[in-house]
C-alpha positions in Angstrom: 16.4 37.9 -4.0 14.1 35.2 -4.0 12.5 32.9 -1.3 11.0 29.1 -1.4 7.6 30.9 -1.7 8.2 32.9 -4.7 6.3 32.3 -7.2 8.0 30.6 -10.4 6.4 33.5 -12.9 8.5 35.8 -11.1 11.5 34.2 -11.6 11.2 32.3 -15.2 8.3 34.2 -16.9 4.7 33.8 -17.7 5.1 31.1 -20.5 7.7 29.0 -18.6 6.0 29.1 -15.0 2.6 28.0 -17.1 4.2 24.8 -18.9 5.8 24.0 -15.4 2.1 24.1 -13.7 0.2 22.8 -16.8 2.9 19.5 -16.5 3.6 18.9 -13.0 1.3 21.4 -10.9 4.5 23.6 -10.0 3.6 27.2 -8.7 6.4 28.2 -6.1 10.2 28.0 -6.2 10.0 25.4 -3.6 7.8 23.1 -5.6 10.6 23.2 -8.3 13.2 22.8 -6.3 11.7 19.7 -4.9 11.4 18.1 -8.4 14.5 16.1 -7.8 16.8 14.4 -10.4 16.1 10.8 -11.1 20.2 10.4 -12.2 23.3 12.1 -12.8 25.3 11.3 -16.2 28.8 11.9 -16.1 30.3 14.1 -19.0 32.2 11.8 -21.3 30.5 9.0 -19.9 27.8 7.8 -22.8 24.5 6.1 -21.9 24.3 2.5 -22.2 22.0 2.3 -25.7 21.5 -1.6 -25.6 19.2 -1.0 -22.1 16.6 1.0 -23.8 12.9 -0.5 -23.7 10.4 0.5 -26.4 7.9 2.7 -25.1 10.5 4.2 -22.5 10.6 8.0 -22.7 14.2 8.7 -22.2 17.1 11.1 -22.0 20.3 9.9 -23.3 24.1 11.1 -23.7 25.5 9.9 -26.6 27.9 10.7 -29.8 27.0 11.1 -33.3 28.0 8.5 -35.6 26.7 9.4 -38.9 24.2 12.1 -40.4 22.3 11.2 -43.7 19.6 13.3 -45.4 18.0 11.4 -48.1 14.7 12.0 -50.0 11.4 9.9 -49.3 10.2 7.3 -51.7 7.8 7.8 -53.6 6.4 11.2 -52.3 7.8 14.5 -51.6 10.3 15.6 -48.6 13.3 14.2 -47.0 14.1 12.4 -44.1 17.6 13.2 -41.9 18.9 10.3 -40.2 21.1 10.4 -37.4 23.0 7.6 -35.8 24.2 8.0 -32.3 26.4 5.9 -30.5 27.2 4.7 -26.9 30.7 2.6 -28.5 28.6 -0.9 -28.3 25.5 -0.1 -29.8 23.5 2.4 -31.9 19.8 4.2 -31.9 18.6 6.0 -34.9 17.1 9.5 -34.8 14.7 10.6 -37.2 13.7 14.1 -38.6 11.2 14.8 -41.4 11.9 17.9 -44.2 14.6 19.1 -41.8 17.7 19.0 -43.8 18.9 22.2 -42.1 19.7 20.3 -39.2 22.9 18.7 -40.8 24.9 21.9 -39.9 24.6 21.2 -36.0 24.0 17.6 -35.9 28.0 16.8 -37.2 29.7 13.5 -37.0 31.8 13.4 -33.7 29.4 15.7 -31.3 27.8 14.8 -28.2 24.9 15.6 -26.8 21.6 14.9 -25.0 18.7 13.4 -26.8 15.1 12.8 -25.2 11.8 11.1 -26.8 9.8 8.0 -26.6 11.8 5.0 -28.1 10.1 3.0 -31.1 11.0 0.9 -33.6 11.4 1.1 -37.7 11.9 -1.9 -39.5 13.4 -3.8 -36.6 15.6 -0.6 -35.7 15.1 1.3 -32.4 14.5 5.0 -33.1 13.6 8.3 -31.3 11.5 10.4 -34.0 11.8 14.0 -33.8 13.6 14.3 -30.5 14.6 17.0 -28.4 18.3 17.6 -27.9 20.9 19.8 -26.6 24.6 19.5 -27.8 27.6 19.8 -25.4 29.4 22.9 -26.4 32.9 21.6 -28.2 36.4 23.4 -28.1 35.4 25.8 -30.6 32.1 26.9 -28.9 33.5 29.4 -27.2 30.7 31.7 -27.0 28.7 28.8 -24.8 31.3 27.1 -23.4 30.4 28.6 -19.8 27.1 27.1 -19.1 25.8 24.2 -17.5 27.6 21.5 -19.2 30.7 23.2 -17.9 29.9 20.9 -14.7 30.7 16.8 -14.8 27.5 16.0 -13.7 24.4 16.4 -15.8 21.1 15.8 -13.9 18.6 13.9 -15.2 15.0 14.5 -14.4 11.2 13.0 -15.0 10.4 14.9 -18.0 7.6 15.3 -20.4 7.3 15.9 -24.1 6.8 19.6 -23.8 9.6 19.7 -20.7 13.0 17.7 -21.5 15.5 17.1 -18.5 18.0 19.9 -19.8 14.8 22.2 -19.9 14.1 21.5 -16.6 17.7 22.0 -15.7 17.6 25.4 -16.8 14.8 26.3 -15.2 16.3 25.3 -12.0 19.7 26.9 -12.7 17.7 30.2 -12.7 15.7 29.5 -10.0 19.0 28.4 -7.9 20.6 31.7 -9.0 17.9 33.8 -7.8 17.5 32.3 -4.4 18.0 33.7 -1.4 19.9 31.9 1.7 17.4 29.1 2.8 16.7 29.5 6.6 16.9 25.6 8.0 14.4 24.0 10.0 16.0 21.0 10.8 17.2 21.4 14.9 21.0 21.9 14.8 21.5 18.8 17.2 19.9 16.5 15.0 22.0 18.1 11.5 25.1 17.5 13.6 24.5 14.6 15.0 24.2 12.9 11.6 26.7 15.1 10.0 23.8 16.7 7.2 24.5 20.0 4.9 22.5 22.9 5.5 18.8 22.8 3.5 20.2 25.6 1.5 23.3 23.7 0.5 21.4 20.4 -0.2 18.9 21.9 -2.4 21.9 23.6 -4.5 24.1 20.1 -4.4 21.0 17.7 -5.2 20.7 20.0 -8.4 23.9 20.8 -9.3 26.4 18.4 -7.5 30.2 19.3 -7.0 31.0 15.5 -6.9 28.7 12.3 -6.4 29.5 12.0 -3.2 28.0 15.7 -2.5 25.3 14.4 -4.3 24.4 11.6 -2.1 24.8 13.6 1.4 22.4 16.3 -0.3 19.8 13.5 -1.2 20.3 11.8 2.1 19.4 15.1 4.4 16.3 15.9 2.1 15.1 12.0 2.3 15.6 12.4 5.9 13.5 15.5 6.1 11.0 13.8 4.6 11.0 11.0 7.1 11.5 13.1 10.0 8.7 15.4 9.2 6.4 12.7 8.8 7.5 10.9 12.1 7.1 14.4 14.0 3.4 14.8 12.8 2.6 11.2 13.7 4.1 11.4 17.0 2.4 14.8 18.1 -0.8 13.2 16.7 0.0 10.1 18.8 0.0 12.0 21.9 -2.9 14.1 21.3 -4.8 11.1 21.2 -3.8 9.8 24.3 -4.8 13.3 25.5 -8.3 12.8 24.8 -11.0 11.7 27.3 -12.7 8.3 26.5 -15.1 6.3 28.7 -13.1 3.0 30.2 -14.4 -0.1 29.4 -12.6 -2.6 32.0 -14.0 -6.5 31.8 -16.5 -7.8 33.4 -16.8 -10.8 35.2 -19.4 -12.7 34.5 -20.9 -10.7 31.5 -21.2 -11.6 27.9 -17.8 -12.1 26.9 -17.0 -14.1 29.8 -20.0 -16.4 28.7 -19.0 -16.2 25.1 -15.5 -17.7 25.8 -17.0 -20.6 28.0 -19.2 -21.5 25.0 -16.4 -21.3 22.4 -15.8 -24.8 20.7 -12.0 -24.4 20.5 -9.4 -22.4 22.2 -7.9 -19.4 20.9 -4.3 -19.6 19.5 -1.3 -17.7 21.6 -1.2 -15.0 19.1 -5.1 -14.1 19.5 -5.1 -14.2 23.4 -2.1 -11.7 23.3 -3.6 -9.6 21.3 -7.0 -9.7 22.9 -5.2 -8.9 26.2 -3.5 -5.8 24.5 -6.8 -4.4 23.3 -8.5 -5.2 27.0 -5.6 -3.0 28.4 -6.7 -0.2 25.9 -10.2 -0.5 26.4 -9.4 -0.2 30.0 -7.6 3.2 30.0 -9.4 6.7 29.9 -8.4 7.3 26.9 -9.2 6.4 23.3 -7.5 2.8 22.2 -6.1 3.6 18.5 -5.1 0.4 17.5 -4.3 -1.9 14.2 -4.8 -5.2 14.2 -3.0 -6.6 11.1 -3.0 -10.6 10.4 -2.5 -13.3 8.2 -5.7 -14.8 6.0 -7.2 -16.9 8.1 -5.5 -16.0 11.7 -8.2 -15.6 13.5 -8.8 -11.4 13.0 -13.0 -11.7 13.3 -12.8 -13.6 16.6 -10.5 -10.8 18.2 -12.6 -8.1 17.2 -15.7 -9.7 18.4 -14.3 -10.1 21.7 -13.4 -6.5 21.9 -17.2 -5.7 21.0 -18.6 -8.2 23.6 -16.2 -6.2 26.2 -17.7 -2.9 25.4 -21.3 -4.4 25.3 -20.4 -5.6 28.8 -19.8 -1.7 30.1 -22.9 -0.8 28.9 -22.1 0.8 25.3 -22.6 -0.4 21.7 -19.9 -1.3 19.1 -19.9 -0.7 15.5 -18.2 -2.5 12.5 -17.9 -0.7 9.5 -17.2 -3.3 6.5 -16.5 -2.0 2.7 -19.0 -4.3 0.9 -22.8 -5.4 1.6 -21.4 -8.8 1.3 -18.7 -8.8 3.9 -20.9 -7.2 6.1 -24.0 -9.6 6.0 -20.9 -12.6 6.1 -20.1 -10.7 9.7 -23.4 -11.0 10.6 -24.1 -14.7 10.2 -20.7 -15.3 11.6 -21.3 -13.5 14.6 -24.8 -15.0 15.1 -23.2 -18.4 14.7 -20.5 -17.6 17.2 -22.8 -16.4 19.9 -25.8 -18.7 19.4 -28.5 -17.4 22.2 -26.2 -14.8 23.2 -27.2 -13.1 20.1 -30.6 -13.0 20.8 -31.5 -10.4 23.2 -35.1 -9.4 24.1 -36.5 -12.9 22.6 -37.7 -16.0 24.2 -34.6 -17.8 22.9 -32.1 -15.0 24.4 -29.4 -16.5 26.9 -28.5 -14.4 30.4 -26.5 -11.3 29.5 -27.4 -11.5 25.7 -27.7 -8.8 23.2 -28.6 -8.2 19.9 -27.1 -7.7 16.4 -28.3 -5.6 13.4 -27.5 -4.9 9.9 -27.6 -1.2 8.1 -26.8 -1.2 4.7 -27.6 1.2 1.9 -30.2 -1.5 -0.2 -32.4 -2.6 2.6 -36.0 -2.1 2.7 -37.8 0.4 4.4 -39.2 -1.7 7.3 -36.2 -3.4 7.7 -34.0 -0.1 7.9 -36.4 1.6 10.4 -36.2 -1.7 12.6 -32.4 -1.5 12.4 -32.2 2.2 13.3 -34.5 1.8 16.1 -32.3 -1.0 17.4 -29.4 1.2 17.3 -31.0 4.4 18.6 -32.3 2.6 21.9 -29.4 0.7 22.5 -31.2 -2.8 22.4 -28.6 -3.6 19.6 -25.2 -3.9 21.3 -23.5 -4.7 18.0 -24.3 -2.7 14.6 -22.7 -4.0 11.4 -22.9 -1.8 8.3 -21.5 -0.6 5.1 -21.2 3.2 4.3 -24.7 3.2 5.2 -23.7 3.5 8.8 -22.3 7.4 8.2 -25.8 8.2 7.1 -27.3 11.3 9.5 -30.3 9.1 10.3 -27.9 6.4 11.9 -27.4 6.9 15.6 -26.2 5.3 18.8 -27.3 5.4 22.6 -23.8 4.9 23.7 -21.1 4.2 21.0 -18.1 2.9 22.5 -15.9 1.3 19.8 -15.4 1.4 16.2 -14.1 -1.6 14.5 -13.0 -0.5 10.9 -12.7 -3.9 8.8 -10.4 -3.3 5.5 -9.1 0.1 6.8 -7.7 1.0 3.1 -11.3 0.6 1.6 -12.4 3.9 3.5 -11.4 7.4 3.7 -10.1 9.6 6.3 -13.4 11.6 6.3 -15.8 8.5 6.4 -13.8 7.3 9.3 -14.2 10.5 11.4 -17.8 10.9 10.7 -18.7 7.5 12.2 -16.6 8.8 15.3 -18.6 12.2 15.7 -21.5 9.6 16.5 -20.2 9.5 19.8 -20.7 11.5 22.5 -17.4 10.8 23.9 -14.1 9.7 21.7 -14.8 6.3 21.4 -12.3 3.4 21.1 -11.2 2.4 17.8 -10.1 -0.7 16.2 -8.9 -0.9 12.5 -8.2 -4.0 11.1 -6.3 -5.2 7.7 -6.0 -8.6 6.0 -3.1 -7.5 4.0 0.0 -7.7 6.1 2.1 -4.7 6.6 6.2 -4.7 6.1 7.5 -3.0 9.4 8.9 0.2 7.9 5.4 0.8 6.2 3.7 0.5 9.2 5.9 3.1 10.8 5.5 5.3 8.1 1.5 5.1 7.7 0.4 3.8 11.2 2.7 5.3 13.4 0.1 7.0 15.5 -1.4 3.7 15.9 -0.4 1.1 18.2 -0.2 -2.1 16.2 -1.1 -5.7 16.9 0.2 -8.5 14.5 -1.4 -12.2 14.1 1.0 -14.6 12.6 0.0 -17.7 13.8 -2.8 -19.5 12.3 -5.5 -21.5 14.4 -5.6 -25.4 14.7 -7.2 -26.9 12.0 -6.4 -24.6 9.1 -5.1 -26.9 6.1 -2.5 -26.0 3.8 -3.0 -24.4 0.4 -1.4 -25.8 -2.6 -1.2 -23.1 -5.5 -0.2 -24.0 -9.1 0.3 -21.5 -12.0 -1.5 -22.6 -15.2 0.1 -21.0 -18.5 -3.0 -20.6 -20.7 -1.2 -20.2 -24.0 1.2 -22.8 -23.1 -0.4 -25.4 -21.7 -4.2 -25.2 -22.4 -4.8 -29.0 -21.6 -3.9 -27.9 -17.9 -7.0 -25.2 -18.3 -9.2 -28.2 -19.0 -7.5 -30.3 -16.0 -8.6 -27.6 -13.7 -12.3 -27.7 -14.4 -11.7 -31.3 -14.2 -10.4 -30.7 -10.8 -13.4 -28.6 -9.9 -15.8 -31.2 -10.8 -14.0 -33.9 -8.9 -13.9 -31.7 -5.7 -17.8 -31.8 -6.0 -18.0 -35.0 -6.6 -16.9 -35.8 -3.1 -19.1 -33.2 -1.8 -16.9 -30.0 -1.9 -17.7 -26.6 -3.5 -15.2 -24.1 -5.5 -14.6 -20.6 -6.6 -14.0 -19.7 -10.0 -12.7 -15.5 -9.7 -12.7 -13.3 -12.8 -11.2 -9.8 -13.1 -14.4 -8.3 -14.3 -18.3 -8.4 -14.6 -18.9 -7.7 -17.7 -16.8 -8.4 -21.3 -14.8 -5.2 -22.6 -15.7 -2.7 -19.8 -12.9 -1.0 -17.7 -15.6 0.4 -14.9 -15.8 -2.8 -13.0 -16.0 -1.6 -9.1 -15.0 -4.9 -7.5 -11.1 -5.2 -9.3 -9.2 -2.8 -7.5 -5.6 -3.9 -8.9 -4.6 -3.9 -12.4 -1.3 -4.2 -13.6 0.1 -3.1 -17.5 -2.1 -2.0 -20.0 -6.2 -2.5 -20.8 -7.1 -5.5 -22.8 -10.4 -6.3 -24.3 -9.7 -10.0 -23.7 -10.3 -10.0 -20.1 -12.5 -12.8 -18.8 -15.7 -11.5 -17.4 -18.3 -13.2 -14.9 -21.0 -12.7 -17.3 -19.4 -14.4 -20.2 -17.8 -17.1 -18.0 -20.4 -18.2 -16.4 -22.8 -19.8 -19.0 -19.4 -21.1 -21.1 -18.9 -23.2 -17.7 -22.7 -24.3 -17.2 -23.0 -25.3 -20.6 -19.4 -26.7 -20.7 -16.8 -28.1 -18.7 -19.0 -27.7 -15.8 -22.2 -28.7 -17.2 -24.7 -30.3 -14.5 -22.9 -28.5 -11.7 -25.1 -25.7 -9.8 -23.3 -22.8 -10.9 -24.0 -19.0 -9.6 -22.8 -15.6 -10.4 -21.6 -13.2 -7.4 -20.6 -9.5 -8.2 -20.8 -6.4 -7.0 -23.5 -4.9 -9.1 -26.2 -7.5 -8.2 -29.0 -6.3 -5.7 -28.0 -6.7 -2.3 -30.8 -9.2 -2.0 -29.5 -11.4 -4.4 -26.1 -11.4 -3.4 -27.3 -12.6 0.3 -29.3 -15.5 -1.1 -26.5 -16.5 -3.4 -23.8 -16.3 -0.4 -26.5 -18.2 1.9 -27.4 -20.4 -0.7 -23.5 -21.1 -1.2 -22.8 -21.4 2.5 -25.6 -23.9 2.9 -24.1 -26.2 0.0 -26.9 -25.4 -2.3 -24.4 -24.2 -5.0 -21.4 -26.0 -6.0 -19.5 -23.4 -7.9 -19.4 -19.5 -7.1 -18.1 -17.6 -10.4 -17.2 -14.3 -8.9 -15.3 -11.3 -8.7 -13.2 -9.9 -6.1 -16.2 -9.5 -3.6 -15.0 -12.6 -2.0 -11.7 -11.3 -1.3 -12.1 -11.1 2.7 -13.9 -12.2 5.2 -16.0 -14.7 3.1 -15.9 -17.9 5.3 -17.4 -21.2 3.8 -15.2 -24.1 5.0 -16.6 -26.7 2.5 -15.1 -24.8 -0.6 -11.6 -26.4 -1.3 -10.7 -25.2 -4.6 -10.3 -21.4 -6.2 -9.6 -21.4 -10.1 -8.4 -17.3 -10.9 -8.5 -16.5 -14.6 -6.3 -13.8 -15.9 -4.3 -13.9 -12.6 -1.6 -11.8 -13.9 -4.0 -8.8 -13.4 -4.3 -8.7 -9.9 -2.0 -7.9 -7.1 0.1 -10.3 -5.2 -1.4 -9.6 -2.0 -4.9 -9.8 -3.7 -3.7 -13.0 -4.8 -2.9 -14.2 -1.3 -6.2 -12.8 0.0 -8.2 -14.6 -2.7 -6.9 -18.2 -2.4 -7.3 -17.9 1.6 -11.2 -18.3 0.7 -10.2 -22.1 0.4 -8.7 -24.6 2.8 -10.7 -23.0 5.7 -12.3 -26.7 6.7 -11.2 -30.2 6.8 -10.0 -30.7 3.5 -6.8 -29.0 2.0 -7.2 -26.1 -0.5 -5.9 -25.8 -4.1 -5.9 -22.5 -6.0 -4.9 -22.8 -9.8 -3.6 -19.1 -11.4 -4.6 -19.0 -14.9 -2.7 -16.6 -16.8 -1.5 -15.7 -20.4 1.3 -13.9 -19.5 4.9 -15.8 -20.6 7.6 -17.2 -18.9 10.3 -15.0 -17.3 7.7 -12.0 -17.7 7.2 -9.6 -14.4 3.5 -11.1 -14.4 4.9 -14.6 -14.1 7.7 -14.0 -11.9 4.9 -12.4 -9.5 2.6 -15.6 -10.0 5.3 -18.0 -9.2 6.2 -15.7 -5.9 2.6 -16.3 -4.6 2.9 -20.3 -5.8 5.9 -20.8 -3.7 5.0 -19.0 -0.5 2.4 -18.9 2.1 3.9 -16.2 3.9 1.8 -12.8 3.6 4.3 -10.5 5.1 6.6 -11.9 2.3 4.1 -11.9 -0.4 3.0 -8.2 0.9 6.3 -7.0 0.6 7.1 -8.2 -2.6 3.6 -6.7 -3.9 4.7 -3.0 -2.5 8.1 -2.9 -3.8 6.4 -3.2 -7.3 3.6 -0.4 -6.7 4.0 2.9 -6.8 5.3 5.0 -3.4 2.0 6.9 -3.7 -0.1 4.0 -3.7 2.0 2.4 -0.7 1.4 5.2 1.0 -2.4 5.8 0.3 -2.5 9.2 -1.0 -4.2 8.0 -3.9 -6.8 6.9 -1.3 -7.2 10.8 -0.1 -7.0 12.0 -3.8 -3.8 14.1 -2.8 -0.4 14.3 -4.0 2.0 12.8 -1.2 5.0 15.1 -0.2 7.1 12.4 -0.3 9.4 12.5 -3.1 12.5 11.0 -2.2 11.7 8.7 0.9 11.0 5.0 0.1 9.4 3.2 3.0 11.0 -0.2 1.8 14.1 1.0 0.8 15.0 3.6 3.5 14.1 1.7 6.8 17.2 2.3 8.6 16.7 6.2 7.8 12.9 5.8 9.0 14.0 4.5 12.1 16.7 7.2 12.8 14.2 9.6 12.1 11.5 8.3 14.1 14.0 8.1 17.4 15.0 11.6 16.6 11.3 13.0 16.5 10.0 11.2 19.5 13.2 13.1 21.4 12.1 16.2 19.9 8.2 16.0 20.7 9.0 14.5 24.3 10.9 17.4 25.4 9.2 20.4 23.4 5.6 18.9 22.3 4.9 22.8 21.0 7.7 22.9 19.4 8.4 26.4 21.4 12.3 26.1 20.9 11.9 25.6 17.0 9.4 28.0 15.7 11.0 27.2 12.2 10.4 23.4 12.4 6.8 24.1 13.6 6.1 26.3 10.6 7.6 23.5 8.4 5.2 21.0 10.2 1.9 23.4 10.2 2.5 23.5 6.6 2.5 19.6 6.5 -0.6 19.4 8.6 -2.4 22.2 6.4 -1.2 20.2 3.1 -4.2 17.8 2.1 -2.0 14.9 1.5 -1.3 14.7 5.1 -4.6 13.1 5.7 -3.8 9.7 4.3 -1.9 9.3 7.6 -4.6 10.1 9.8 -5.9 6.7 10.3 -7.9 7.6 13.9 
């Protein structure tokens, strides 16, 4: 008998095992058993052919309506056309030079037919489909097979492995499988009324009825949530058991001086979150906190106050930013907010002041030597940088706090490498400007404390958003350029955002979210800039901004824009986060349908940051009622980043939601959907906490400990290590 660890080659043979590995990467019985059905077809209930979309890879259950073999016009050969039906709609199956199929594809027979939906002369068809006929009453020899059951599983398939071939492989595997030992604690299984693991694995592939299939699927989905929450709960406790230097607030220090000089009052939300962070910093174990918030909710001030508190304690704080543009922006913002408090060691320095230094990959040698010396000596209390902070040459005297800005831009290894530069585990604050729905936060960040800023600071102006359908109303595009001219005439500034740097390329590093197929017509910065400068924006001061410019040029451009020396910035998404120019009031986003919902929300957050209202215009070629237009309409009518984030995540693959693509590994989550399965995730979290609190090492649950170790060793589990 076989176990879950048995190699597929031992059960299915070398040829089939190789095909499964090539198509899906499966090597063991456990791998294949977790290739779960997408749905079930009931024998006798035909597929709704009318719902099939061109380009879909489908497996349908249908009845043969007609079958005709006819010669090809003007050349040798014949075409055998079979028309199948569900009783209300029809679909053609075409076979070239295969008249011999007439003997089996007879009118009245039912079968499973798989292939890619295409069209010819206006009719939908499957060309050379794979098929498996369901035995009728005359097929005595084959009556006892998988079609004898009522429910037929339908699997994600490939052209080499149609759904029923996968089903046949699973049938052989299940027949060979010995009893599977269950790892779920008996008390949890009994509490929820779940079937045993072996039964669940069998019933999900070969259910007695749909109720059994549902219970099996729920059990297996719960398992995924439970193991993940168990792993997160243990990591959270492990973090709390680490030693760290407590960094309590020092009265009369730099932070207190900074607060007294602030020209505005913190919002209630900022005060609450700051208090949470201060409590964390005062503890003798590392802070591991996620700070999420709306666009413009004031996360930067909260992070700066935490950094100043650590500097007051004699330590240093490092801020890791994903781009040089953002890192430079942070330096300018901090220096502006701190004033003389950021001039430590100079004649203009205030009492209790510090130094801020910037470390990036494109610094010249002299500047880099100075920055490294300031960080290594401890003279710079705040060090801001990009990935260059991770270089071996960067050393700190006493790294007490790490702030990760836009955490999703960094891999686990990068965050861990920065932590190793501290002699004692540092406090960690990770920030995201993309609001995260609660279930996603529980699933991804279950080992972090979470602080949320929803309230916008006083004085933030409303942003009006409109969708401009370029194909339907080209005159509205012209009106968009007029609006920019009107704003500039009043002394204000504008952004124009394009998805690409250079026309016709698909390697734009600044474009990190793309829907649909690549097209050669996407707007590029290098084409659009000259067109606008010589056309509708002639006479205005226009400048490009994108990730392939040198750091020096980018910095000069952003400084000039911030100082009002540039009227219109033609940019890629490098200005998506952190860029703060209060005088910018209008943004035009070209090919807006090519960006994600949350990304559009981030981009428009660059306007309306001063005393004048903001305007965001989303230019698109997407047609009315298309999914892309629906996304854009959602952005236009809502300013709620949490609502938009949920819409965004609902339209993305689960692996992208959970960040598995970030770690380059395949997620172990096959069934769990973090937005759909909120109640199940909450149950799993509570059950995991109850187990860990009474038995952290899982001595009473050796089988569960083994399963958790497999998950911990799996590289795909790295995506949840946000520390």
